[in-house]
N, CA, C and O atoms as a MOPAC input file, in Angstrom:
PM7 MOZYME 1SCF
protein

 N     19.53200 1     9.25700 1    16.32900 1
 C     18.73900 1     8.07500 1    16.62100 1
 C     17.83200 1     7.77600 1    15.42400 1
 O     17.23400 1     8.67900 1    14.83800 1
 N     17.74400 1     6.50100 1    15.08000 1
 C     16.92200 1     6.07400 1    13.94000 1
 C     15.43800 1     6.26200 1    14.24800 1
 O     14.99700 1     6.14100 1    15.39100 1
 N     14.68900 1     6.56000 1    13.19700 1
 C     13.24300 1     6.75000 1    13.32200 1
 C     12.50700 1     5.65700 1    12.55500 1
 O     13.10600 1     4.87000 1    11.82100 1
 N     11.20800 1     5.63300 1    12.74500 1
 C     10.36000 1     4.69100 1    12.01200 1
 C     10.54300 1     4.86700 1    10.50800 1
 O     10.60100 1     3.88200 1     9.77100 1
 N     10.63400 1     6.11000 1    10.05200 1
 C     10.81800 1     6.38200 1     8.62100 1
 C     12.12100 1     5.78900 1     8.09500 1
 O     12.20300 1     5.42700 1     6.92100 1
 N     13.14300 1     5.68500 1     8.95000 1
 C     14.43400 1     5.15200 1     8.53000 1
 C     14.39600 1     3.64500 1     8.29100 1
 O     15.16400 1     3.13900 1     7.47200 1
 N     13.52700 1     2.92000 1     8.98100 1
 C     13.55400 1     1.45500 1     8.89800 1
 C     12.34100 1     0.85100 1     8.20800 1
 O     12.32200 1    -0.35300 1     7.95500 1
 N     11.34000 1     1.64600 1     7.90000 1
 C     10.09400 1     1.11900 1     7.33500 1
 C     10.25100 1     0.73200 1     5.86600 1
 O     11.15400 1     1.19700 1     5.17200 1
 N      9.35000 1    -0.12600 1     5.42100 1
 C      9.18900 1    -0.41100 1     4.00100 1
 C      8.23200 1     0.62000 1     3.45400 1
 O      7.12600 1     0.78300 1     3.96700 1
 N      8.64700 1     1.31400 1     2.42100 1
 C      7.83500 1     2.40000 1     1.86000 1
 C      6.81300 1     1.88100 1     0.85200 1
 O      6.95300 1     0.79000 1     0.29900 1
 N      5.78100 1     2.69300 1     0.63100 1
 C      4.78500 1     2.38800 1    -0.39000 1
 C      3.87200 1     1.23100 1    -0.07900 1
 O      3.62800 1     0.39200 1    -0.94700 1
 N      3.35800 1     1.15800 1     1.13800 1
 C      2.47000 1     0.03900 1     1.46200 1
 C      1.18400 1     0.10700 1     0.63900 1
 O      0.73300 1     1.18200 1     0.24400 1
 N      0.61800 1    -1.04900 1     0.39600 1
 C     -0.63600 1    -1.15000 1    -0.33900 1
 C     -1.80000 1    -1.25300 1     0.63400 1
 O     -1.73000 1    -1.98100 1     1.62400 1
 N     -2.86900 1    -0.52200 1     0.34700 1
 C     -4.11700 1    -0.59000 1     1.11100 1
 C     -5.04200 1    -1.59000 1     0.44300 1
 O     -4.90200 1    -1.88800 1    -0.74300 1
 N     -5.97100 1    -2.09700 1     1.20100 1
 C     -7.10800 1    -2.79000 1     0.61800 1
 C     -8.35600 1    -2.15200 1     1.20900 1
 O     -8.44700 1    -1.99500 1     2.42700 1
 N     -9.31900 1    -1.78200 1     0.37100 1
 C    -10.56600 1    -1.21600 1     0.90400 1
 C    -11.33200 1    -2.26100 1     1.72200 1
 O    -11.30300 1    -3.45000 1     1.40600 1
 N    -11.99600 1    -1.81800 1     2.74600 1
 C    -12.73700 1    -2.70800 1     3.63700 1
 C    -13.78600 1    -3.53100 1     2.89100 1
 O    -14.10800 1    -4.64200 1     3.31400 1
 N    -14.32100 1    -3.00900 1     1.79600 1
 C    -15.36800 1    -3.72600 1     1.06500 1
 C    -14.83300 1    -4.80600 1     0.12600 1
 O    -15.61500 1    -5.59100 1    -0.40900 1
 N    -13.51100 1    -4.86200 1    -0.08600 1
 C    -12.93200 1    -5.87800 1    -0.97500 1
 C    -12.97500 1    -7.25300 1    -0.32000 1
 O    -12.90900 1    -7.37300 1     0.90300 1
 N    -13.08600 1    -8.28000 1    -1.14000 1
 C    -13.16900 1    -9.64700 1    -0.63000 1
 C    -11.78300 1   -10.18700 1    -0.26300 1
 O    -10.75400 1    -9.65500 1    -0.67900 1
 N    -11.79500 1   -11.24400 1     0.51800 1
 C    -10.53700 1   -11.83700 1     0.96700 1
 C     -9.79000 1   -12.54100 1    -0.15900 1
 O     -8.56500 1   -12.65100 1    -0.10900 1
 N    -10.50500 1   -13.01900 1    -1.17300 1
 C     -9.76700 1   -13.59800 1    -2.30000 1
 C     -8.96500 1   -12.51000 1    -3.00800 1
 O     -7.84800 1   -12.75900 1    -3.46200 1
 N     -9.52600 1   -11.30800 1    -3.10400 1
 C     -8.78300 1   -10.18000 1    -3.69500 1
 C     -7.60900 1    -9.79400 1    -2.79900 1
 O     -6.53100 1    -9.47100 1    -3.29800 1
 N     -7.80900 1    -9.82600 1    -1.48500 1
 C     -6.72100 1    -9.52400 1    -0.55600 1
 C     -5.57000 1   -10.50900 1    -0.74600 1
 O     -4.40700 1   -10.10700 1    -0.77000 1
 N     -5.88700 1   -11.78900 1    -0.88000 1
 C     -4.85500 1   -12.80100 1    -1.08600 1
 C     -4.11300 1   -12.56400 1    -2.39900 1
 O     -2.89500 1   -12.72500 1    -2.46100 1
 N     -4.84000 1   -12.18300 1    -3.44300 1
 C     -4.20600 1   -11.88100 1    -4.72800 1
 C     -3.25200 1   -10.69500 1    -4.58700 1
 O     -2.13900 1   -10.72000 1    -5.11200 1
 N     -3.69800 1    -9.65300 1    -3.87100 1
 C     -2.84200 1    -8.47800 1    -3.67400 1
 C     -1.58300 1    -8.83800 1    -2.89200 1
 O     -0.49300 1    -8.36500 1    -3.21300 1
 N     -1.73400 1    -9.67600 1    -1.86600 1
 C     -0.57400 1   -10.09200 1    -1.08200 1
 C      0.42600 1   -10.82200 1    -1.96500 1
 O      1.63100 1   -10.59300 1    -1.86500 1
 N     -0.07100 1   -11.70100 1    -2.82900 1
 C      0.81300 1   -12.42400 1    -3.73900 1
 C      1.49400 1   -11.46000 1    -4.71300 1
 O      2.70300 1   -11.54200 1    -4.92800 1
 N      0.71600 1   -10.54700 1    -5.29900 1
 C      1.26000 1    -9.59400 1    -6.27100 1
 C      2.36100 1    -8.72100 1    -5.68700 1
 O      3.33900 1    -8.40600 1    -6.36500 1
 N      2.19800 1    -8.33000 1    -4.41900 1
 C      3.14300 1    -7.40700 1    -3.79000 1
 C      4.16200 1    -8.10400 1    -2.88900 1
 O      5.03700 1    -7.45000 1    -2.32300 1
 N      4.05400 1    -9.42100 1    -2.75400 1
 C      5.00900 1   -10.16400 1    -1.94300 1
 C      4.96800 1    -9.79500 1    -0.48000 1
 O      6.00900 1    -9.69800 1     0.16900 1
 N      3.75100 1    -9.58500 1     0.05600 1
 C      3.58100 1    -9.22000 1     1.46500 1
 C      2.64100 1   -10.20800 1     2.14800 1
 O      1.89900 1   -10.93700 1     1.49000 1
 N      2.68500 1   -10.21800 1     3.45900 1
 C      1.82200 1   -11.10300 1     4.22500 1
 C      0.76100 1   -10.37100 1     5.00400 1
 O      0.01900 1   -10.98200 1     5.77200 1
 N      0.67700 1    -9.04500 1     4.81300 1
 C     -0.31900 1    -8.24800 1     5.54300 1
 C     -0.68500 1    -7.02400 1     4.72300 1
 O      0.13300 1    -6.48500 1     3.97700 1
 N     -1.93000 1    -6.59900 1     4.87600 1
 C     -2.41800 1    -5.39500 1     4.20500 1
 C     -3.21600 1    -4.55000 1     5.18500 1
 O     -4.09200 1    -5.06900 1     5.87700 1
 N     -2.92800 1    -3.25800 1     5.25300 1
 C     -3.79800 1    -2.37000 1     6.01400 1
 C     -5.15300 1    -2.30000 1     5.31000 1
 O     -5.23200 1    -2.33100 1     4.08200 1
 N     -6.20000 1    -2.20800 1     6.09800 1
 C     -7.55700 1    -2.12900 1     5.56400 1
 C     -8.07000 1    -0.71500 1     5.78000 1
 O     -8.03000 1    -0.19100 1     6.89300 1
 N     -8.55600 1    -0.09800 1     4.69800 1
 C     -9.04200 1     1.27300 1     4.77100 1
 C    -10.53600 1     1.36400 1     4.53300 1
 O    -11.10100 1     0.59900 1     3.75100 1
 N    -11.16900 1     2.30400 1     5.21200 1
 C    -12.61300 1     2.48800 1     5.08400 1
 C    -13.00200 1     3.40200 1     3.93400 1
 O    -14.18500 1     3.51700 1     3.61600 1
 N    -12.03600 1     4.05200 1     3.30600 1
 C    -12.32300 1     4.87100 1     2.13200 1
 C    -11.12500 1     4.78300 1     1.20300 1
 O    -10.15900 1     4.08100 1     1.50400 1
 N    -11.17500 1     5.48400 1     0.08000 1
 C    -10.13600 1     5.35200 1    -0.93200 1
 C     -8.79600 1     5.93600 1    -0.56400 1
 O     -8.67600 1     6.76300 1     0.34000 1
 N     -7.77400 1     5.47700 1    -1.29900 1
 C     -6.42900 1     6.00600 1    -1.13700 1
 C     -6.38900 1     7.44900 1    -1.59600 1
 O     -7.27900 1     7.83100 1    -2.35600 1
 N     -5.45900 1     8.26900 1    -1.21300 1
 C     -4.44500 1     7.97100 1    -0.20600 1
 C     -4.89600 1     8.32900 1     1.21000 1
 O     -4.11800 1     8.19400 1     2.15400 1
 N     -6.11700 1     8.77500 1     1.37000 1
 C     -6.56500 1     9.24600 1     2.67800 1
 C     -7.54600 1     8.29400 1     3.33500 1
 O     -8.49400 1     8.73000 1     3.98800 1
 N     -7.32900 1     7.01700 1     3.17200 1
 C     -8.20300 1     6.03300 1     3.79100 1
 C     -8.02000 1     6.05700 1     5.30200 1
 O     -6.90700 1     6.22300 1     5.80200 1
 N     -9.09800 1     5.89500 1     6.00600 1
 C     -9.04000 1     5.77000 1     7.46600 1
 C     -8.81200 1     4.29800 1     7.76900 1
 O     -9.64900 1     3.45400 1     7.45000 1
 N     -7.68000 1     3.99400 1     8.38400 1
 C     -7.34400 1     2.61000 1     8.64400 1
 C     -8.28200 1     2.01500 1     9.69100 1
 O     -8.45900 1     2.57800 1    10.77100 1
 N     -8.87900 1     0.87200 1     9.36000 1
 C     -9.74500 1     0.20700 1    10.32700 1
 C     -9.11800 1    -1.08100 1    10.83200 1
 O     -9.68900 1    -1.75500 1    11.69000 1
 N     -7.94600 1    -1.42800 1    10.30700 1
 C     -7.24900 1    -2.60800 1    10.77900 1
 C     -6.24200 1    -3.11200 1     9.77400 1
 O     -5.93800 1    -2.45300 1     8.78000 1
 N     -5.73000 1    -4.29400 1    10.05500 1
 C     -4.79000 1    -4.97200 1     9.17400 1
 C     -5.25100 1    -6.41300 1     9.06300 1
 O     -5.68100 1    -7.01200 1    10.04800 1
 N     -5.16200 1    -6.96900 1     7.86200 1
 C     -5.41500 1    -8.39900 1     7.71500 1
 C     -4.12600 1    -9.05800 1     7.25500 1
 O     -3.32700 1    -8.46600 1     6.53000 1
 N     -3.94400 1   -10.29300 1     7.69300 1
 C     -2.76100 1   -11.05300 1     7.32600 1
 C     -3.16800 1   -12.29000 1     6.54200 1
 O     -4.33300 1   -12.68800 1     6.52700 1
 N     -2.17600 1   -12.88400 1     5.89200 1
 C     -2.43900 1   -14.13100 1     5.19100 1
 C     -2.93300 1   -15.19400 1     6.17300 1
 O     -3.78400 1   -16.01500 1     5.83000 1
 N     -2.40300 1   -15.17600 1     7.37600 1
 C     -2.83700 1   -16.12500 1     8.41000 1
 C     -4.29900 1   -15.89000 1     8.78900 1
 O     -5.05100 1   -16.84500 1     8.98500 1
 N     -4.70300 1   -14.62100 1     8.89100 1
 C     -6.10800 1   -14.31400 1     9.19200 1
 C     -7.03500 1   -14.93000 1     8.14800 1
 O     -8.07100 1   -15.50500 1     8.48200 1
 N     -6.64900 1   -14.80000 1     6.88400 1
 C     -7.48800 1   -15.32100 1     5.80200 1
 C     -7.64200 1   -16.83700 1     5.94400 1
 O     -8.73400 1   -17.38100 1     5.77700 1
 N     -6.54400 1   -17.49900 1     6.25000 1
 C     -6.58600 1   -18.95400 1     6.37400 1
 C     -7.36700 1   -19.38700 1     7.61600 1
 O     -8.27100 1   -20.21700 1     7.52800 1
 N     -7.01500 1   -18.82300 1     8.76500 1
 C     -7.61500 1   -19.31800 1    10.01000 1
 C     -9.03000 1   -18.80600 1    10.26200 1
 O     -9.87600 1   -19.54900 1    10.76000 1
 N     -9.29100 1   -17.55800 1     9.92600 1
 C    -10.59000 1   -16.96400 1    10.23100 1
 C    -11.63000 1   -17.15100 1     9.12700 1
 O    -12.82900 1   -17.00500 1     9.36400 1
 N    -11.16600 1   -17.47200 1     7.93000 1
 C    -12.09500 1   -17.61600 1     6.81800 1
 C    -12.08200 1   -19.04400 1     6.28300 1
 O    -13.05300 1   -19.78200 1     6.45600 1
 N    -10.99800 1   -19.43400 1     5.64200 1
 C    -10.94300 1   -20.72900 1     4.96600 1
 C    -11.13000 1   -21.88500 1     5.94100 1
 O    -11.98200 1   -22.74600 1     5.72100 1
 N    -10.34400 1   -21.91500 1     7.01700 1
 C    -10.43300 1   -23.02200 1     7.98200 1
 C    -11.76300 1   -23.04700 1     8.71900 1
 O    -12.17700 1   -24.08600 1     9.23400 1
 N    -12.43500 1   -21.89000 1     8.76600 1
 C    -13.74700 1   -21.81900 1     9.41200 1
 C    -14.88000 1   -22.19400 1     8.44900 1
 O    -16.05500 1   -22.14700 1     8.81100 1
 N    -14.50700 1   -22.56800 1     7.21000 1
 C    -15.50400 1   -23.01700 1     6.24900 1
 C    -16.20200 1   -21.91600 1     5.47400 1
 O    -17.23500 1   -22.15300 1     4.84800 1
 N    -15.63700 1   -20.70200 1     5.51100 1
 C    -16.24100 1   -19.58100 1     4.78500 1
 C    -15.60400 1   -19.44400 1     3.40500 1
 O    -14.48700 1   -19.90400 1     3.17100 1
 N    -16.32300 1   -18.81400 1     2.51600 1
 C    -15.85400 1   -18.59600 1     1.14200 1
 C    -15.16200 1   -17.23600 1     1.07100 1
 O    -15.80600 1   -16.21000 1     1.29100 1
 N    -13.84600 1   -17.20900 1     0.76300 1
 C    -13.12800 1   -15.92900 1     0.72200 1
 C    -13.62700 1   -14.97700 1    -0.36100 1
 O    -13.27400 1   -13.79800 1    -0.35100 1
 N    -14.42500 1   -15.45800 1    -1.27300 1
 C    -14.99400 1   -14.55500 1    -2.28200 1
 C    -16.26400 1   -13.87300 1    -1.76600 1
 O    -16.84200 1   -13.02600 1    -2.44700 1
 N    -16.69300 1   -14.25200 1    -0.55300 1
 C    -17.88800 1   -13.64900 1     0.03400 1
 C    -17.64100 1   -12.96300 1     1.37100 1
 O    -18.55700 1   -12.37200 1     1.94400 1
 N    -16.41800 1   -13.03500 1     1.87000 1
 C    -16.05500 1   -12.38200 1     3.12800 1
 C    -15.16900 1   -11.19000 1     2.77500 1
 O    -14.26800 1   -11.30800 1     1.94500 1
 N    -15.42300 1   -10.04700 1     3.40000 1
 C    -14.64800 1    -8.84800 1     3.07500 1
 C    -13.49500 1    -8.63800 1     4.04900 1
 O    -13.47000 1    -9.19100 1     5.14800 1
 N    -12.55300 1    -7.82900 1     3.61200 1
 C    -11.42200 1    -7.47400 1     4.46300 1
 C    -11.91600 1    -6.80900 1     5.74800 1
 O    -11.38700 1    -7.06400 1     6.83000 1
 N    -12.92500 1    -5.96300 1     5.62200 1
 C    -13.47600 1    -5.28900 1     6.79200 1
 C    -14.10200 1    -6.24600 1     7.78900 1
 O    -14.13000 1    -5.96800 1     8.98800 1
 N    -14.61000 1    -7.38100 1     7.29600 1
 C    -15.21600 1    -8.37500 1     8.18700 1
 C    -14.19800 1    -8.94100 1     9.17800 1
 O    -14.57100 1    -9.35300 1    10.27600 1
 N    -12.93300 1    -8.96500 1     8.80500 1
 C    -11.90100 1    -9.53300 1     9.68100 1
 C    -11.27000 1    -8.51600 1    10.61900 1
 O    -10.54300 1    -8.89300 1    11.53800 1
 N    -11.53400 1    -7.25100 1    10.40400 1
 C    -10.91300 1    -6.21300 1    11.24000 1
 C    -11.63600 1    -6.10200 1    12.57200 1
 O    -12.82700 1    -5.79600 1    12.62700 1
 N    -10.90800 1    -6.35300 1    13.62600 1
 C    -11.45500 1    -6.21500 1    14.96900 1
 C    -10.47300 1    -5.42300 1    15.81500 1
 O     -9.28800 1    -5.34600 1    15.49200 1
 N    -10.95500 1    -4.84600 1    16.87600 1
 C    -10.08200 1    -4.10600 1    17.78000 1
 C     -9.73000 1    -2.72700 1    17.25200 1
 O    -10.27300 1    -2.26200 1    16.25000 1
 N     -8.81500 1    -2.09700 1    17.94600 1
 C     -8.37100 1    -0.74600 1    17.60500 1
 C     -7.08000 1    -0.81300 1    16.82200 1
 O     -6.10200 1    -1.39100 1    17.29700 1
 N     -7.05400 1    -0.23000 1    15.62000 1
 C     -5.79900 1    -0.24400 1    14.85500 1
 C     -4.70700 1     0.54000 1    15.57100 1
 O     -4.97700 1     1.56200 1    16.20200 1
 N     -3.49900 1     0.06400 1    15.47300 1
 C     -2.32800 1     0.72400 1    16.06000 1
 C     -1.41400 1     1.17700 1    14.93800 1
 O     -1.35700 1     0.55000 1    13.88000 1
 N     -0.70600 1     2.25800 1    15.17000 1
 C      0.27300 1     2.76600 1    14.21100 1
 C      1.23700 1     3.65100 1    14.95700 1
 O      1.01700 1     4.00000 1    16.11600 1
 N      2.32700 1     4.01500 1    14.26700 1
 C      3.29500 1     4.95300 1    14.81900 1
 C      3.52800 1     6.04900 1    13.80200 1
 O      3.29000 1     5.87700 1    12.60600 1
 N      3.99400 1     7.16800 1    14.29700 1
 C      4.36800 1     8.29000 1    13.45100 1
 C      5.69600 1     7.98100 1    12.77200 1
 O      6.53800 1     7.27600 1    13.32800 1
 N      5.87500 1     8.50800 1    11.57800 1
 C      7.14300 1     8.33800 1    10.86600 1
 C      8.30900 1     8.90500 1    11.66800 1
 O      9.44600 1     8.46600 1    11.50100 1
 N      8.03500 1     9.88100 1    12.54100 1
 C      9.08300 1    10.49900 1    13.35200 1
 C      9.37100 1     9.74600 1    14.64500 1
 O     10.30500 1    10.10200 1    15.36300 1
 N      8.60000 1     8.72400 1    14.95400 1
 C      8.80300 1     7.96100 1    16.19000 1
 C     10.18100 1     7.30300 1    16.17600 1
 O     10.66200 1     6.87200 1    15.12800 1
 N     10.80200 1     7.23000 1    17.33600 1
 C     12.09400 1     6.55400 1    17.43500 1
 C     11.88500 1     5.04800 1    17.30400 1
 O     10.78600 1     4.54300 1    17.53500 1
 N     12.93400 1     4.34700 1    16.93600 1
 C     12.85000 1     2.89000 1    16.84700 1
 C     12.49800 1     2.31200 1    18.21700 1
 O     11.76100 1     1.33000 1    18.29800 1
 N     13.01300 1     2.90600 1    19.29200 1
 C     12.66000 1     2.45100 1    20.64200 1
 C     11.15200 1     2.57300 1    20.87300 1
 O     10.54400 1     1.67700 1    21.45900 1
 N     10.54800 1     3.66800 1    20.42000 1
 C      9.10100 1     3.84500 1    20.56100 1
 C      8.33100 1     2.81000 1    19.74200 1
 O      7.30800 1     2.28700 1    20.18400 1
 N      8.83700 1     2.52500 1    18.54700 1
 C      8.20600 1     1.51000 1    17.69500 1
 C      8.21700 1     0.16300 1    18.40500 1
 O      7.19600 1    -0.52300 1    18.47200 1
 N      9.37300 1    -0.20900 1    18.93100 1
 C      9.52200 1    -1.49300 1    19.62200 1
 C      8.57500 1    -1.55800 1    20.82000 1
 O      7.89000 1    -2.56100 1    21.02200 1
 N      8.53800 1    -0.48400 1    21.61500 1
 C      7.65500 1    -0.46400 1    22.78900 1
 C      6.19400 1    -0.65700 1    22.38800 1
 O      5.47200 1    -1.42300 1    23.02700 1
 N      5.75700 1     0.03000 1    21.33700 1
 C      4.36600 1    -0.07800 1    20.87900 1
 C      4.05900 1    -1.49200 1    20.36400 1
 O      2.99800 1    -2.04400 1    20.65300 1
 N      4.97600 1    -2.05900 1    19.61600 1
 C      4.76600 1    -3.40500 1    19.09800 1
 C      4.75400 1    -4.42900 1    20.22600 1
 O      3.94000 1    -5.35200 1    20.21700 1
 N      5.64300 1    -4.27300 1    21.18700 1
 C      5.68000 1    -5.19600 1    22.32700 1
 C      4.42400 1    -5.06000 1    23.17200 1
 O      3.80800 1    -6.06300 1    23.53300 1
 N      4.04400 1    -3.84500 1    23.48900 1
 C      2.89000 1    -3.61100 1    24.36700 1
 C      1.60500 1    -4.18800 1    23.78900 1
 O      0.71800 1    -4.60900 1    24.53100 1
 N      1.50700 1    -4.20800 1    22.46300 1
 C      0.28000 1    -4.67400 1    21.81800 1
 C      0.45200 1    -6.01200 1    21.09800 1
 O     -0.44900 1    -6.46800 1    20.39400 1
 N      1.60300 1    -6.62700 1    21.28100 1
 C      1.94700 1    -7.90300 1    20.64200 1
 C      1.64000 1    -7.86700 1    19.14400 1
 O      0.92400 1    -8.71200 1    18.60900 1
 N      2.21500 1    -6.84900 1    18.49000 1
 C      2.01100 1    -6.61200 1    17.06700 1
 C      3.27200 1    -6.99500 1    16.30800 1
 O      4.38000 1    -6.65000 1    16.72000 1
 N      3.10500 1    -7.70100 1    15.21100 1
 C      4.24500 1    -8.13600 1    14.41000 1
 C      4.49100 1    -7.24300 1    13.19900 1
 O      5.57300 1    -7.26800 1    12.61200 1
 N      3.48800 1    -6.45700 1    12.82800 1
 C      3.61900 1    -5.52000 1    11.70200 1
 C      3.00200 1    -4.20000 1    12.12200 1
 O      1.86900 1    -4.16300 1    12.60300 1
 N      3.74000 1    -3.12000 1    11.94300 1
 C      3.30300 1    -1.81600 1    12.42400 1
 C      3.18200 1    -0.82400 1    11.26800 1
 O      4.16700 1    -0.54300 1    10.58600 1
 N      1.97500 1    -0.29200 1    11.04600 1
 C      1.81600 1     0.76800 1    10.04600 1
 C      2.49100 1     2.05200 1    10.52700 1
 O      2.53600 1     2.34000 1    11.72300 1
 N      3.00900 1     2.80600 1     9.57400 1
 C      3.66800 1     4.07600 1     9.86300 1
 C      2.90300 1     5.16600 1     9.12400 1
 O      2.65100 1     5.05200 1     7.92400 1
 N      2.53300 1     6.22600 1     9.84700 1
 C      1.77700 1     7.31400 1     9.23200 1
 C      2.58500 1     8.60500 1     9.24700 1
 O      3.46100 1     8.80900 1    10.08700 1
 N      2.26300 1     9.46300 1     8.29600 1
 C      2.91000 1    10.77900 1     8.22700 1
 C      2.13900 1    11.75900 1     9.09500 1
 O      1.10900 1    11.41500 1     9.67600 1
 N      2.64600 1    12.97800 1     9.17800 1
 C      2.00000 1    14.01900 1     9.97400 1
 C      0.58400 1    14.32200 1     9.52300 1
 O     -0.23600 1    14.76000 1    10.33000 1
 N      0.27600 1    14.09800 1     8.24400 1
 C     -1.08100 1    14.36000 1     7.75700 1
 C     -1.93600 1    13.09300 1     7.75900 1
 O     -2.96800 1    13.03700 1     7.08900 1
 N     -1.50400 1    12.07000 1     8.51800 1
 C     -2.25100 1    10.82900 1     8.75100 1
 C     -2.32000 1     9.89500 1     7.55700 1
 O     -3.15700 1     8.99300 1     7.53400 1
 N     -1.45600 1    10.08800 1     6.55900 1
 C     -1.39800 1     9.16300 1     5.43100 1
 C     -0.47700 1     8.00100 1     5.77500 1
 O      0.55200 1     8.18500 1     6.42500 1
 N     -0.84700 1     6.81800 1     5.34100 1
 C     -0.00100 1     5.65000 1     5.51500 1
 C      1.21000 1     5.79400 1     4.59700 1
 O      1.05900 1     5.94400 1     3.38400 1
 N      2.40500 1     5.74700 1     5.17200 1
 C      3.61900 1     5.92500 1     4.37400 1
 C      4.53900 1     4.71500 1     4.41000 1
 O      5.48600 1     4.64000 1     3.62700 1
 N      4.27800 1     3.76500 1     5.30500 1
 C      5.14500 1     2.60300 1     5.38300 1
 C      4.63400 1     1.56000 1     6.35100 1
 O      3.63600 1     1.75300 1     7.04500 1
 N      5.35300 1     0.44200 1     6.37400 1
 C      5.07500 1    -0.64400 1     7.31000 1
 C      6.40700 1    -1.11100 1     7.88100 1
 O      7.42600 1    -1.12400 1     7.19100 1
 N      6.37900 1    -1.49300 1     9.14700 1
 C      7.55500 1    -2.04700 1     9.80100 1
 C      7.21700 1    -3.46700 1    10.22100 1
 O      6.20200 1    -3.70900 1    10.87400 1
 N      8.06900 1    -4.39500 1     9.84400 1
 C      7.87200 1    -5.79700 1    10.20200 1
 C      8.94200 1    -6.22700 1    11.19500 1
 O      9.87200 1    -5.47900 1    11.49500 1
 N      8.79200 1    -7.43800 1    11.69300 1
 C      9.80700 1    -8.00000 1    12.57800 1
 C     11.16200 1    -8.05200 1    11.87600 1
 O     12.19700 1    -7.78800 1    12.48900 1
 N     11.14800 1    -8.39200 1    10.59800 1
 C     12.40000 1    -8.47700 1     9.84600 1
 C     13.09600 1    -7.11900 1     9.78700 1
 O     14.32200 1    -7.04300 1     9.86500 1
 N     12.31200 1    -6.05000 1     9.64800 1
 C     12.90100 1    -4.70700 1     9.63500 1
 C     13.57200 1    -4.41000 1    10.96800 1
 O     14.66900 1    -3.85300 1    11.00900 1
 N     12.91100 1    -4.78400 1    12.05300 1
 C     13.49500 1    -4.56300 1    13.37500 1
 C     14.76300 1    -5.37900 1    13.56000 1
 O     15.72600 1    -4.91200 1    14.16900 1
 N     14.76400 1    -6.59900 1    13.03400 1
 C     15.91500 1    -7.47900 1    13.20900 1
 C     17.19000 1    -6.86600 1    12.64400 1
 O     18.28500 1    -7.15000 1    13.12800 1
 N     17.05200 1    -6.02900 1    11.62600 1
 C     18.22300 1    -5.38000 1    11.03100 1
 C     18.72200 1    -4.19900 1    11.85600 1
 O     19.82200 1    -3.70100 1    11.61600 1
 N     17.92400 1    -3.74300 1    12.83000 1
 C     18.27300 1    -2.52200 1    13.56100 1
 C     18.39900 1    -2.71300 1    15.07100 1
 O     18.72300 1    -1.76600 1    15.78900 1
 N     18.15000 1    -3.91000 1    15.55200 1
 C     18.25500 1    -4.16300 1    16.98700 1
 C     19.44200 1    -5.06700 1    17.26700 1
 O     19.86500 1    -5.85000 1    16.41600 1
 N     19.96800 1    -4.94400 1    18.47400 1
 C     21.02200 1    -5.86900 1    18.89200 1
 C     20.38800 1    -7.23900 1    19.12000 1
 O     19.16400 1    -7.35300 1    19.18300 1
 N     21.20300 1    -8.26400 1    19.24100 1
 C     20.67800 1    -9.60900 1    19.49000 1
 C     19.86300 1    -9.64200 1    20.78400 1
 O     18.80500 1   -10.27000 1    20.84000 1
 N     20.35400 1    -8.96900 1    21.81600 1
 C     19.64000 1    -8.95400 1    23.09800 1
 C     18.30200 1    -8.22300 1    22.97100 1
 O     17.29200 1    -8.68500 1    23.50200 1
 N     18.29000 1    -7.08500 1    22.26800 1
 C     17.03800 1    -6.34800 1    22.07300 1
 C     16.05000 1    -7.17800 1    21.26300 1
 O     14.85700 1    -7.19400 1    21.56700 1
 N     16.53100 1    -7.85700 1    20.24700 1
 C     15.66900 1    -8.68000 1    19.40700 1
 C     15.09500 1    -9.84600 1    20.20200 1
 O     13.91600 1   -10.17500 1    20.06500 1
 N     15.92100 1   -10.46800 1    21.03000 1
 C     15.43900 1   -11.57200 1    21.86800 1
 C     14.35200 1   -11.08800 1    22.81900 1
 O     13.34800 1   -11.77300 1    23.01500 1
 N     14.54500 1    -9.91600 1    23.40800 1
 C     13.55200 1    -9.34200 1    24.30700 1
 C     12.25100 1    -9.06100 1    23.54600 1
 O     11.16500 1    -9.35900 1    24.04300 1
 N     12.35900 1    -8.49600 1    22.35900 1
 C     11.19500 1    -8.20800 1    21.53500 1
 C     10.41400 1    -9.49100 1    21.23900 1
 O      9.19900 1    -9.54400 1    21.43000 1
 N     11.11200 1   -10.50900 1    20.77800 1
 C     10.44800 1   -11.78200 1    20.43100 1
 C      9.76300 1   -12.37100 1    21.65900 1
 O      8.63300 1   -12.85200 1    21.57200 1
 N     10.43700 1   -12.33300 1    22.79100 1
 C      9.85300 1   -12.86500 1    24.03500 1
 C      8.56300 1   -12.13100 1    24.39900 1
 O      7.59000 1   -12.75900 1    24.81700 1
 N      8.55000 1   -10.81900 1    24.24400 1
 C      7.38000 1   -10.01500 1    24.60300 1
 C      6.22000 1   -10.19000 1    23.60900 1
 O      5.06200 1   -10.29800 1    24.01300 1
 N      6.53700 1   -10.21700 1    22.32700 1
 C      5.49200 1   -10.27700 1    21.30200 1
 C      4.86700 1   -11.66700 1    21.22500 1
 O      3.66500 1   -11.79700 1    20.99000 1
 N      5.66300 1   -12.68600 1    21.41900 1
 C      5.14500 1   -14.04900 1    21.28200 1
 C      4.75200 1   -14.66500 1    22.62000 1
 O      4.38900 1   -15.84000 1    22.66900 1
 N      4.81700 1   -13.90300 1    23.69700 1
 C      4.47700 1   -14.44800 1    25.03000 1
 C      3.02100 1   -14.82100 1    25.11100 1
 O      2.56200 1   -15.29300 1    26.15100 1

């Protein structure tokens, strides 16, 4: 059975909670990603406090009239961060993402280091059409 480690994108980039959203947007562009885990301390042992997305920057900062050079990544982190173990089965990953309506899932190793990210696109390559339809229905409900 496939695991989270089998389907994840390796080498995710962190952004420190104190970094500004304009820097986060630059990092997203540089790495070709739409989301960054936010850490409360330096790599590689940062404690994840959340994830910010390109959409978060637009809707929660820019559209709200705030200056992204003055708002930090940590300012946008709310709620409890979710993640899965690299050893988790793909079924477990799907269940966790569905239960929490999460579109991007951080993957951690046994020593709690961030080792990858799983996106909807990653799941699409490993699920049947029926499983994918069920996932989309649950996450976007």
